[in-house]
Gaussian input, Z-matrix of N, CA and C with variables (Angstrom, degrees):
# hf/3-21g

backbone

0 1
 N
 C     1     B1
 C     2     B2     1     A1
 N     3     B3     2     A2     1     D1
 C     4     B4     3     A3     2     D2
 C     5     B5     4     A4     3     D3
 N     6     B6     5     A5     4     D4
 C     7     B7     6     A6     5     D5
 C     8     B8     7     A7     6     D6
 N     9     B9     8     A8     7     D7
 C    10    B10     9     A9     8     D8
 C    11    B11    10    A10     9     D9
 N    12    B12    11    A11    10    D10
 C    13    B13    12    A12    11    D11
 C    14    B14    13    A13    12    D12
 N    15    B15    14    A14    13    D13
 C    16    B16    15    A15    14    D14
 C    17    B17    16    A16    15    D15
 N    18    B18    17    A17    16    D16
 C    19    B19    18    A18    17    D17
 C    20    B20    19    A19    18    D18
 N    21    B21    20    A20    19    D19
 C    22    B22    21    A21    20    D20
 C    23    B23    22    A22    21    D21
 N    24    B24    23    A23    22    D22
 C    25    B25    24    A24    23    D23
 C    26    B26    25    A25    24    D24
 N    27    B27    26    A26    25    D25
 C    28    B28    27    A27    26    D26
 C    29    B29    28    A28    27    D27
 N    30    B30    29    A29    28    D28
 C    31    B31    30    A30    29    D29
 C    32    B32    31    A31    30    D30
 N    33    B33    32    A32    31    D31
 C    34    B34    33    A33    32    D32
 C    35    B35    34    A34    33    D33
 N    36    B36    35    A35    34    D34
 C    37    B37    36    A36    35    D35
 C    38    B38    37    A37    36    D36
 N    39    B39    38    A38    37    D37
 C    40    B40    39    A39    38    D38
 C    41    B41    40    A40    39    D39
 N    42    B42    41    A41    40    D40
 C    43    B43    42    A42    41    D41
 C    44    B44    43    A43    42    D42
 N    45    B45    44    A44    43    D43
 C    46    B46    45    A45    44    D44
 C    47    B47    46    A46    45    D45
 N    48    B48    47    A47    46    D46
 C    49    B49    48    A48    47    D47
 C    50    B50    49    A49    48    D48
 N    51    B51    50    A50    49    D49
 C    52    B52    51    A51    50    D50
 C    53    B53    52    A52    51    D51
 N    54    B54    53    A53    52    D52
 C    55    B55    54    A54    53    D53
 C    56    B56    55    A55    54    D54
 N    57    B57    56    A56    55    D55
 C    58    B58    57    A57    56    D56
 C    59    B59    58    A58    57    D57
 N    60    B60    59    A59    58    D58
 C    61    B61    60    A60    59    D59
 C    62    B62    61    A61    60    D60
 N    63    B63    62    A62    61    D61
 C    64    B64    63    A63    62    D62
 C    65    B65    64    A64    63    D63
 N    66    B66    65    A65    64    D64
 C    67    B67    66    A66    65    D65
 C    68    B68    67    A67    66    D66
 N    69    B69    68    A68    67    D67
 C    70    B70    69    A69    68    D68
 C    71    B71    70    A70    69    D69
 N    72    B72    71    A71    70    D70
 C    73    B73    72    A72    71    D71
 C    74    B74    73    A73    72    D72
 N    75    B75    74    A74    73    D73
 C    76    B76    75    A75    74    D74
 C    77    B77    76    A76    75    D75
 N    78    B78    77    A77    76    D76
 C    79    B79    78    A78    77    D77
 C    80    B80    79    A79    78    D78
 N    81    B81    80    A80    79    D79
 C    82    B82    81    A81    80    D80
 C    83    B83    82    A82    81    D81
 N    84    B84    83    A83    82    D82
 C    85    B85    84    A84    83    D83
 C    86    B86    85    A85    84    D84
 N    87    B87    86    A86    85    D85
 C    88    B88    87    A87    86    D86
 C    89    B89    88    A88    87    D87
 N    90    B90    89    A89    88    D88
 C    91    B91    90    A90    89    D89
 C    92    B92    91    A91    90    D90
 N    93    B93    92    A92    91    D91
 C    94    B94    93    A93    92    D92
 C    95    B95    94    A94    93    D93
 N    96    B96    95    A95    94    D94
 C    97    B97    96    A96    95    D95
 C    98    B98    97    A97    96    D96
 N    99    B99    98    A98    97    D97
 C   100   B100    99    A99    98    D98
 C   101   B101   100   A100    99    D99
 N   102   B102   101   A101   100   D100
 C   103   B103   102   A102   101   D101
 C   104   B104   103   A103   102   D102
 N   105   B105   104   A104   103   D103
 C   106   B106   105   A105   104   D104
 C   107   B107   106   A106   105   D105
 N   108   B108   107   A107   106   D106
 C   109   B109   108   A108   107   D107
 C   110   B110   109   A109   108   D108
 N   111   B111   110   A110   109   D109
 C   112   B112   111   A111   110   D110
 C   113   B113   112   A112   111   D111
 N   114   B114   113   A113   112   D112
 C   115   B115   114   A114   113   D113
 C   116   B116   115   A115   114   D114
 N   117   B117   116   A116   115   D115
 C   118   B118   117   A117   116   D116
 C   119   B119   118   A118   117   D117
 N   120   B120   119   A119   118   D118
 C   121   B121   120   A120   119   D119
 C   122   B122   121   A121   120   D120
 N   123   B123   122   A122   121   D121
 C   124   B124   123   A123   122   D122
 C   125   B125   124   A124   123   D123
 N   126   B126   125   A125   124   D124
 C   127   B127   126   A126   125   D125
 C   128   B128   127   A127   126   D126
 N   129   B129   128   A128   127   D127
 C   130   B130   129   A129   128   D128
 C   131   B131   130   A130   129   D129
 N   132   B132   131   A131   130   D130
 C   133   B133   132   A132   131   D131
 C   134   B134   133   A133   132   D132
 N   135   B135   134   A134   133   D133
 C   136   B136   135   A135   134   D134
 C   137   B137   136   A136   135   D135
 N   138   B138   137   A137   136   D136
 C   139   B139   138   A138   137   D137
 C   140   B140   139   A139   138   D138
 N   141   B141   140   A140   139   D139
 C   142   B142   141   A141   140   D140
 C   143   B143   142   A142   141   D141
 N   144   B144   143   A143   142   D142
 C   145   B145   144   A144   143   D143
 C   146   B146   145   A145   144   D144
 N   147   B147   146   A146   145   D145
 C   148   B148   147   A147   146   D146
 C   149   B149   148   A148   147   D147
 N   150   B150   149   A149   148   D148
 C   151   B151   150   A150   149   D149
 C   152   B152   151   A151   150   D150
 N   153   B153   152   A152   151   D151
 C   154   B154   153   A153   152   D152
 C   155   B155   154   A154   153   D153
 N   156   B156   155   A155   154   D154
 C   157   B157   156   A156   155   D155
 C   158   B158   157   A157   156   D156
 N   159   B159   158   A158   157   D157
 C   160   B160   159   A159   158   D158
 C   161   B161   160   A160   159   D159
 N   162   B162   161   A161   160   D160
 C   163   B163   162   A162   161   D161
 C   164   B164   163   A163   162   D162
 N   165   B165   164   A164   163   D163
 C   166   B166   165   A165   164   D164
 C   167   B167   166   A166   165   D165
 N   168   B168   167   A167   166   D166
 C   169   B169   168   A168   167   D167
 C   170   B170   169   A169   168   D168
 N   171   B171   170   A170   169   D169
 C   172   B172   171   A171   170   D170
 C   173   B173   172   A172   171   D171
 N   174   B174   173   A173   172   D172
 C   175   B175   174   A174   173   D173
 C   176   B176   175   A175   174   D174
 N   177   B177   176   A176   175   D175
 C   178   B178   177   A177   176   D176
 C   179   B179   178   A178   177   D177
 N   180   B180   179   A179   178   D178
 C   181   B181   180   A180   179   D179
 C   182   B182   181   A181   180   D180
 N   183   B183   182   A182   181   D181
 C   184   B184   183   A183   182   D182
 C   185   B185   184   A184   183   D183
 N   186   B186   185   A185   184   D184
 C   187   B187   186   A186   185   D185
 C   188   B188   187   A187   186   D186
 N   189   B189   188   A188   187   D187
 C   190   B190   189   A189   188   D188
 C   191   B191   190   A190   189   D189
 N   192   B192   191   A191   190   D190
 C   193   B193   192   A192   191   D191
 C   194   B194   193   A193   192   D192
 N   195   B195   194   A194   193   D193
 C   196   B196   195   A195   194   D194
 C   197   B197   196   A196   195   D195
 N   198   B198   197   A197   196   D196
 C   199   B199   198   A198   197   D197
 C   200   B200   199   A199   198   D198
 N   201   B201   200   A200   199   D199
 C   202   B202   201   A201   200   D200
 C   203   B203   202   A202   201   D201
 N   204   B204   203   A203   202   D202
 C   205   B205   204   A204   203   D203
 C   206   B206   205   A205   204   D204
 N   207   B207   206   A206   205   D205
 C   208   B208   207   A207   206   D206
 C   209   B209   208   A208   207   D207
 N   210   B210   209   A209   208   D208
 C   211   B211   210   A210   209   D209
 C   212   B212   211   A211   210   D210
 N   213   B213   212   A212   211   D211
 C   214   B214   213   A213   212   D212
 C   215   B215   214   A214   213   D213
 N   216   B216   215   A215   214   D214
 C   217   B217   216   A216   215   D215
 C   218   B218   217   A217   216   D216
 N   219   B219   218   A218   217   D217
 C   220   B220   219   A219   218   D218
 C   221   B221   220   A220   219   D219
 N   222   B222   221   A221   220   D220
 C   223   B223   222   A222   221   D221
 C   224   B224   223   A223   222   D222
 N   225   B225   224   A224   223   D223
 C   226   B226   225   A225   224   D224
 C   227   B227   226   A226   225   D225
 N   228   B228   227   A227   226   D226
 C   229   B229   228   A228   227   D227
 C   230   B230   229   A229   228   D228
 N   231   B231   230   A230   229   D229
 C   232   B232   231   A231   230   D230
 C   233   B233   232   A232   231   D231
 N   234   B234   233   A233   232   D232
 C   235   B235   234   A234   233   D233
 C   236   B236   235   A235   234   D234
 N   237   B237   236   A236   235   D235
 C   238   B238   237   A237   236   D236
 C   239   B239   238   A238   237   D237
 N   240   B240   239   A239   238   D238
 C   241   B241   240   A240   239   D239
 C   242   B242   241   A241   240   D240

   B1=1.4516
   B2=1.5286
   B3=1.3234
   B4=1.4522
   B5=1.5215
   B6=1.3175
   B7=1.4617
   B8=1.5329
   B9=1.3470
   B10=1.4590
   B11=1.5238
   B12=1.3325
   B13=1.4564
   B14=1.5290
   B15=1.3190
   B16=1.4631
   B17=1.5303
   B18=1.3244
   B19=1.4698
   B20=1.5288
   B21=1.3242
   B22=1.4633
   B23=1.5280
   B24=1.3119
   B25=1.4620
   B26=1.5250
   B27=1.3200
   B28=1.4616
   B29=1.5256
   B30=1.3251
   B31=1.4645
   B32=1.5248
   B33=1.3317
   B34=1.4625
   B35=1.5200
   B36=1.3280
   B37=1.4597
   B38=1.5318
   B39=1.3231
   B40=1.4713
   B41=1.5253
   B42=1.3296
   B43=1.4647
   B44=1.5263
   B45=1.3197
   B46=1.4540
   B47=1.5150
   B48=1.3244
   B49=1.4692
   B50=1.5277
   B51=1.3330
   B52=1.4652
   B53=1.5335
   B54=1.3296
   B55=1.4610
   B56=1.5275
   B57=1.3149
   B58=1.4645
   B59=1.5262
   B60=1.2940
   B61=1.4583
   B62=1.5239
   B63=1.3104
   B64=1.4677
   B65=1.5275
   B66=1.3213
   B67=1.4671
   B68=1.5245
   B69=1.3240
   B70=1.4606
   B71=1.5130
   B72=1.3401
   B73=1.4605
   B74=1.5176
   B75=1.3229
   B76=1.4617
   B77=1.5222
   B78=1.3169
   B79=1.4622
   B80=1.5291
   B81=1.3261
   B82=1.4595
   B83=1.5190
   B84=1.3193
   B85=1.4620
   B86=1.5252
   B87=1.3175
   B88=1.4662
   B89=1.5249
   B90=1.3150
   B91=1.4566
   B92=1.5237
   B93=1.2902
   B94=1.4671
   B95=1.5244
   B96=1.3221
   B97=1.4640
   B98=1.5227
   B99=1.3154
   B100=1.4623
   B101=1.5221
   B102=1.2990
   B103=1.4619
   B104=1.5183
   B105=1.3207
   B106=1.4667
   B107=1.5225
   B108=1.3222
   B109=1.4621
   B110=1.5235
   B111=1.3133
   B112=1.4631
   B113=1.5121
   B114=1.3173
   B115=1.4578
   B116=1.5255
   B117=1.3162
   B118=1.4557
   B119=1.5267
   B120=1.3239
   B121=1.4658
   B122=1.5222
   B123=1.3371
   B124=1.4517
   B125=1.5224
   B126=1.3109
   B127=1.4569
   B128=1.5270
   B129=1.3171
   B130=1.4616
   B131=1.5236
   B132=1.3354
   B133=1.4590
   B134=1.5106
   B135=1.3208
   B136=1.4632
   B137=1.5206
   B138=1.3288
   B139=1.4569
   B140=1.5209
   B141=1.3354
   B142=1.4631
   B143=1.5197
   B144=1.3258
   B145=1.4512
   B146=1.5257
   B147=1.3397
   B148=1.4627
   B149=1.5249
   B150=1.3217
   B151=1.4602
   B152=1.5235
   B153=1.3128
   B154=1.4593
   B155=1.5093
   B156=1.3165
   B157=1.4643
   B158=1.5260
   B159=1.3248
   B160=1.4594
   B161=1.5207
   B162=1.3354
   B163=1.4692
   B164=1.5290
   B165=1.3027
   B166=1.4697
   B167=1.5173
   B168=1.3191
   B169=1.4641
   B170=1.5210
   B171=1.3384
   B172=1.4543
   B173=1.5155
   B174=1.3258
   B175=1.4685
   B176=1.5204
   B177=1.3312
   B178=1.4693
   B179=1.5225
   B180=1.3258
   B181=1.4627
   B182=1.5224
   B183=1.3339
   B184=1.4644
   B185=1.5264
   B186=1.3263
   B187=1.4612
   B188=1.5245
   B189=1.3214
   B190=1.4696
   B191=1.5198
   B192=1.3262
   B193=1.4679
   B194=1.5246
   B195=1.3310
   B196=1.4637
   B197=1.5285
   B198=1.3310
   B199=1.4649
   B200=1.5222
   B201=1.3154
   B202=1.4678
   B203=1.5208
   B204=1.3237
   B205=1.4586
   B206=1.5095
   B207=1.3045
   B208=1.4522
   B209=1.5186
   B210=1.3192
   B211=1.4623
   B212=1.5243
   B213=1.3394
   B214=1.4588
   B215=1.5185
   B216=1.3325
   B217=1.4534
   B218=1.5164
   B219=1.3297
   B220=1.4601
   B221=1.5292
   B222=1.3261
   B223=1.4574
   B224=1.5175
   B225=1.3462
   B226=1.4621
   B227=1.5265
   B228=1.3161
   B229=1.4607
   B230=1.5272
   B231=1.3170
   B232=1.4497
   B233=1.5284
   B234=1.3268
   B235=1.4643
   B236=1.5394
   B237=1.3284
   B238=1.4619
   B239=1.5246
   B240=1.3107
   B241=1.4581
   B242=1.5024
   A1=107.71
   A2=115.16
   A3=120.48
   A4=112.00
   A5=114.53
   A6=120.61
   A7=111.25
   A8=117.17
   A9=120.01
   A10=111.96
   A11=116.33
   A12=118.70
   A13=110.53
   A14=116.37
   A15=120.83
   A16=110.43
   A17=116.72
   A18=120.65
   A19=109.99
   A20=116.24
   A21=120.61
   A22=111.11
   A23=117.02
   A24=121.08
   A25=110.84
   A26=116.97
   A27=121.09
   A28=110.90
   A29=116.55
   A30=120.15
   A31=110.93
   A32=116.98
   A33=120.52
   A34=110.38
   A35=117.84
   A36=121.78
   A37=110.55
   A38=116.61
   A39=120.55
   A40=110.45
   A41=117.26
   A42=120.83
   A43=110.38
   A44=117.27
   A45=121.34
   A46=112.46
   A47=117.47
   A48=120.78
   A49=110.87
   A50=116.28
   A51=119.93
   A52=112.19
   A53=117.45
   A54=120.38
   A55=115.17
   A56=118.72
   A57=120.48
   A58=112.91
   A59=117.83
   A60=122.74
   A61=108.09
   A62=116.53
   A63=120.29
   A64=110.86
   A65=116.72
   A66=120.28
   A67=111.17
   A68=116.71
   A69=120.44
   A70=112.10
   A71=116.46
   A72=120.48
   A73=111.17
   A74=116.79
   A75=120.42
   A76=111.04
   A77=117.18
   A78=121.31
   A79=110.32
   A80=117.47
   A81=120.92
   A82=111.27
   A83=116.13
   A84=120.56
   A85=111.85
   A86=116.65
   A87=120.66
   A88=112.25
   A89=116.68
   A90=120.79
   A91=110.39
   A92=117.19
   A93=121.23
   A94=111.66
   A95=118.25
   A96=120.87
   A97=110.90
   A98=117.46
   A99=120.72
   A100=110.44
   A101=116.79
   A102=121.01
   A103=111.31
   A104=118.48
   A105=120.40
   A106=110.91
   A107=118.25
   A108=120.85
   A109=110.65
   A110=116.97
   A111=120.41
   A112=112.03
   A113=117.38
   A114=120.64
   A115=112.26
   A116=117.74
   A117=121.68
   A118=112.44
   A119=118.02
   A120=121.14
   A121=111.22
   A122=116.51
   A123=122.14
   A124=107.83
   A125=117.48
   A126=121.66
   A127=112.53
   A128=117.43
   A129=121.77
   A130=110.44
   A131=115.52
   A132=120.34
   A133=114.45
   A134=118.45
   A135=121.70
   A136=109.60
   A137=116.26
   A138=121.85
   A139=109.07
   A140=115.93
   A141=122.34
   A142=109.85
   A143=116.53
   A144=122.44
   A145=106.84
   A146=116.23
   A147=121.72
   A148=108.46
   A149=116.27
   A150=120.21
   A151=109.42
   A152=116.22
   A153=120.70
   A154=112.55
   A155=116.81
   A156=121.10
   A157=113.80
   A158=118.19
   A159=119.18
   A160=113.04
   A161=118.31
   A162=120.44
   A163=110.06
   A164=115.11
   A165=121.92
   A166=114.30
   A167=114.47
   A168=121.29
   A169=111.09
   A170=116.76
   A171=120.22
   A172=112.53
   A173=116.35
   A174=120.45
   A175=111.16
   A176=116.86
   A177=120.46
   A178=111.16
   A179=116.56
   A180=120.45
   A181=109.89
   A182=117.07
   A183=120.86
   A184=111.30
   A185=117.21
   A186=120.46
   A187=111.85
   A188=116.60
   A189=120.72
   A190=111.03
   A191=116.69
   A192=120.34
   A193=110.21
   A194=116.04
   A195=120.04
   A196=111.70
   A197=117.92
   A198=120.02
   A199=112.19
   A200=117.26
   A201=120.78
   A202=112.31
   A203=116.44
   A204=120.10
   A205=115.89
   A206=119.44
   A207=121.54
   A208=111.96
   A209=116.03
   A210=121.41
   A211=108.26
   A212=116.43
   A213=120.60
   A214=110.27
   A215=116.41
   A216=122.63
   A217=106.26
   A218=115.47
   A219=120.87
   A220=109.12
   A221=116.65
   A222=122.26
   A223=107.63
   A224=115.85
   A225=121.48
   A226=109.57
   A227=116.16
   A228=120.36
   A229=111.96
   A230=117.26
   A231=121.59
   A232=109.02
   A233=116.56
   A234=121.90
   A235=112.13
   A236=117.67
   A237=120.28
   A238=112.73
   A239=118.37
   A240=121.28
   A241=109.90
   D1=130.32
   D2=179.47
   D3=-76.30
   D4=171.34
   D5=-177.59
   D6=-59.95
   D7=-50.11
   D8=-176.05
   D9=-68.90
   D10=-30.79
   D11=175.55
   D12=-65.58
   D13=-39.71
   D14=178.68
   D15=-65.53
   D16=-41.33
   D17=178.79
   D18=-63.36
   D19=-46.43
   D20=-179.80
   D21=-62.78
   D22=-43.64
   D23=179.27
   D24=-62.58
   D25=-40.13
   D26=178.70
   D27=-65.41
   D28=-43.31
   D29=178.45
   D30=-61.70
   D31=-43.18
   D32=179.37
   D33=-64.19
   D34=-40.33
   D35=179.05
   D36=-60.82
   D37=-46.39
   D38=-179.27
   D39=-65.05
   D40=-43.95
   D41=177.76
   D42=-61.33
   D43=-44.10
   D44=179.79
   D45=-63.16
   D46=-41.89
   D47=178.73
   D48=-63.71
   D49=-33.41
   D50=-176.62
   D51=-78.69
   D52=-38.63
   D53=-170.38
   D54=-110.79
   D55=-26.98
   D56=-170.15
   D57=-112.45
   D58=33.89
   D59=175.40
   D60=-121.53
   D61=175.46
   D62=179.07
   D63=-59.35
   D64=-38.75
   D65=179.82
   D66=-64.75
   D67=-43.19
   D68=178.00
   D69=-62.98
   D70=-39.29
   D71=177.99
   D72=-64.47
   D73=-43.54
   D74=179.70
   D75=-63.04
   D76=-39.68
   D77=178.57
   D78=-64.04
   D79=-43.57
   D80=179.53
   D81=-67.44
   D82=-35.48
   D83=179.83
   D84=-64.83
   D85=-34.78
   D86=179.75
   D87=-75.20
   D88=-18.33
   D89=-178.34
   D90=-67.77
   D91=125.88
   D92=-178.20
   D93=-69.02
   D94=-26.20
   D95=-179.74
   D96=-63.36
   D97=-46.21
   D98=179.84
   D99=-68.25
   D100=-44.86
   D101=-176.53
   D102=-61.86
   D103=-44.35
   D104=-177.85
   D105=-66.37
   D106=-35.81
   D107=178.27
   D108=-66.82
   D109=-42.30
   D110=-179.17
   D111=-69.56
   D112=-41.22
   D113=-178.53
   D114=-71.05
   D115=-26.01
   D116=-177.69
   D117=-86.85
   D118=-6.98
   D119=-176.47
   D120=-66.46
   D121=126.40
   D122=176.77
   D123=-107.24
   D124=113.09
   D125=-174.79
   D126=-106.61
   D127=6.49
   D128=-178.04
   D129=-61.47
   D130=135.40
   D131=177.26
   D132=82.11
   D133=1.75
   D134=179.60
   D135=-108.83
   D136=153.55
   D137=-178.44
   D138=-118.20
   D139=136.34
   D140=-177.96
   D141=-130.36
   D142=147.98
   D143=172.83
   D144=-116.27
   D145=123.18
   D146=-176.85
   D147=-116.36
   D148=122.48
   D149=176.85
   D150=-87.35
   D151=148.43
   D152=-179.63
   D153=66.29
   D154=34.76
   D155=-172.09
   D156=-83.04
   D157=4.81
   D158=-179.78
   D159=-89.45
   D160=-9.09
   D161=178.09
   D162=-164.02
   D163=165.39
   D164=173.16
   D165=65.36
   D166=-141.57
   D167=-176.34
   D168=-63.96
   D169=-40.13
   D170=179.35
   D171=-58.69
   D172=-40.43
   D173=178.76
   D174=-66.01
   D175=-43.84
   D176=179.00
   D177=-62.28
   D178=-40.67
   D179=179.04
   D180=-64.17
   D181=-45.87
   D182=179.89
   D183=-61.10
   D184=-43.57
   D185=179.11
   D186=-64.40
   D187=-41.46
   D188=179.82
   D189=-63.74
   D190=-44.77
   D191=178.78
   D192=-61.20
   D193=-44.41
   D194=-178.49
   D195=-64.13
   D196=-40.53
   D197=-179.55
   D198=-69.95
   D199=-19.78
   D200=178.88
   D201=-97.14
   D202=11.70
   D203=172.66
   D204=94.86
   D205=0.78
   D206=-179.82
   D207=-84.14
   D208=154.63
   D209=174.42
   D210=-89.07
   D211=137.85
   D212=-174.59
   D213=-125.15
   D214=128.22
   D215=167.46
   D216=-101.21
   D217=118.57
   D218=-177.51
   D219=-95.54
   D220=120.20
   D221=179.41
   D222=-105.48
   D223=113.43
   D224=-176.42
   D225=-133.31
   D226=155.07
   D227=176.48
   D228=-76.42
   D229=-31.96
   D230=-175.40
   D231=-116.22
   D232=109.92
   D233=-176.04
   D234=-62.29
   D235=-34.52
   D236=-176.76
   D237=-70.89
   D238=-27.17
   D239=179.83
   D240=-79.92

């Protein structure tokens, strides 16, 4: 690994630890800027396609869109789930 590759990898690691972990998510969740934008979103009359909507993040996204009035097409590998 070259010098610049090591620097880039280190920067990505630090950024990932700060923003893409449970702690980073909790910090962003407490931020009023993100919360007000999400709560103010009006999805009525819009159509969305969500992949992986039978579990995990995809399911939460599909449920949130549906509760806010949006139409959801759920794309899943297993129809029964």
